[in-house]
N, C-alpha and C positions, 0 to 999 in steps of 0.2 A: 516410522520410517515416513518420510516426508514423502508424497509422489511431487515432482516437478512434473507440470502439463508439458505432452510431447508437441514440437514449433511442426508441422508441415512443411518438407521441404518446398519452394516452391519452383515448378516446371516451369523454364526459360524456354520458349518458340525460338523456335528460329525465322527470318526473315519469310521465308517462303511456306512454314507452317502456320507462321499468322496470318499469310494471305489466303493459304488456303481456307483459313478457318472463317475468314471476312466474306470472303467469297460465296462460301456455303449457305452462311447467316442471309446474304445478300441476296443469294437466290431464294432461301426461302420465303422472305420478305416479296420478294415481286411478285412471288407466284399466287399470292395473296392480295396485296393491294396494285399489282401492276405497276411500272417502270415510275408514274411520275408519284407513286405513294409511297416510294424510297426514299427514308431519309437514314443520313448519317448517324443522329444520334441511338436510332432504335436498332440499328446495325450493333451500335456500340453495345447497348442495352444486351441485344442477343449473346453477345461474343465473352459479356465484360472485359472491354478492353476501352480507354478513353475514344474520344472523339478526334483528339490529336493523333493518338496512333494512326487511324485508319487514313486521318486526311497525310499523315508521314507516307502512307504506303499506295495510297490513290491520288491523292492529289485535293479533291473535290467529288463529289456525287457523280460530276459526268466520268471522272477517270476511271472511278467504279461502276460504272454502269458499262463504259468501252471497256474495261478487264472483264467480264461477266462474258460479252458479247465474243472476245479473243476466245474466253476458257471454250466455250459450246462450237464454235469454229474450229477451233483447233479437235474438236471430238467426232464434227463432220469429217474435216479432213482425214482423219486417219480411218474413219469410217468405208470412206470414197476409196482410199487405198488400198483395202483390203478389199472391196469388192473386185476391184480391178487389178488385182494381185491372182484373187482366189478363183475368179470365176473363167468359165471360157470367153474370152473377148467379142465371138461371134451370136453368141449362144440369143435367142430372141429377148430373155429376162433380163440382162444385163442391163439396160436402160430404167426397166421398171424398180430395179434394187435401188440405183442408184437417186431415184426420184424419191423413192418413197423413204429415206435413209435422210434425204435432202427436204422433204415436206414435215416430216417428224420432228427433225430438229429448228423450223420455222414455227412449228404449232406449241413447241413447249418453250417459247415464249422470245425466242429470237426476233419475231416479224414485229411484238408489241416493241420491243428495247430500240429496233434499228427504226420506226417509224418517230417514238419519241427522240433518239439522238439527231435524226435527220427531220426533224423541223426548223433547222437550218442546214443548207449543204454542209454536207459531209467533207473536209479536208481531204487532200489524196493522201495523205501520211493516216489516215484512220483508221486502224487494224482491220474491219470489216472489208474498207478498200481495197486495201492491199490486197489483203485475203482474196477476195474473189480475181484479183486482175492477175493471180499466182494459180489460182483452180484453174483461168483460161488459160496462161501458159503450158499447163499440165497438161490437162486434156485435151488441148490442139494439137501438140506432142503426140500425144495415146492416138488420137485421131488417126495422121498423118501416119504412123508407122501402123495403124490397122490398113487405110486406104491404099499404101503408097503413092498415094496423090499430094504430090508437093505445092500444086497448084491453089491449091484451097486456102484461103485467105484466112488469116486469125481472125479478124470483124467477124466472118461468118460463125465461129465458134462465139465468140464473144457474143451474138445476138441470140445462140441457143441457149447459151448459159444463163443471160439476160430473159428472155421469156422464163424458163424455168426460176428463176428467182423471181421476178413478177410471180407470174400464177404460186409459190408459192407464200408469198406475202398477201396474197388476196385470196387463199385458200385459210388462213390462218387467223385474220383478221374480221373478214366478214363473209369468209365460205357458208358458213351456219348460218346468217340470215339470209344468203342469194339462196340457198337450197329450201331451206323454208320447212325443215324436216321436224316432225313432232316426237318420231321416235328416232333413238337413236341409234340404231341399228339400222335404221334406211337409211341416216345422213352418212353413217359411215361406211356401205356400201355405195354411195353415190358420189362420195369423194373416191372411193378406191376406184369407182369407174372412171374418172377424171384422171387421174392418174397413170390410169391404162391405156387412154383416149389420146391422152398427151404423149404417152413413150412412145405408142405407135406414130403420129405425128411427126415427132423426130426421127424416130427409125425410117419413115420414108424419106424425108429430108436428104440422112444420111446415102440412104440406098441409090437415091435420082442425084446426085451431086449437089452442088452447093450452090445459093444465089448468087446472082449480079450484083457485085456492091460498086458503086460509085464513084 
């Protein structure tokens, strides 16, 4: 009896599955080579898809990078939402928990990707720009509910978030060079000390009212 070779049934991915697989591969490649080293052909080879399929889903390399940022920003949004919902709103460590989440996400590669994308000014509809504007709205409303002071301007909350974002970018991109520790344990302790100091600074500002805006 002659046996015919068995044909493997090819699994068809949904569009969402394909995007997830592509983003997973792109994340791995960016972590190894940095944002400037991301090439569509390398991602295609990593996942066994054609160059044109990746372009179909993301448009170009910049579109793929923006999708990576949108994914990690969504993880950050869920993390901050969980902190706000599960923590005692007036506990002294809430701000420090939030800073830890933000700094961790920026250190995981978001800062470098934002710097790369931001070599030209980010458009107002850029996912990261929209994310931070939405974050300002959410945290400002949360602040108003806690303080009961409806005169606090949204701009003051925006400036606080701007300060945190800039600090997180700096920590991720040049923090190690500025601290100049030869020992990783000492560097980690210095970074934790800075986050603790920053959380106390922000808490003091929240406790003493808001800055006068022009």
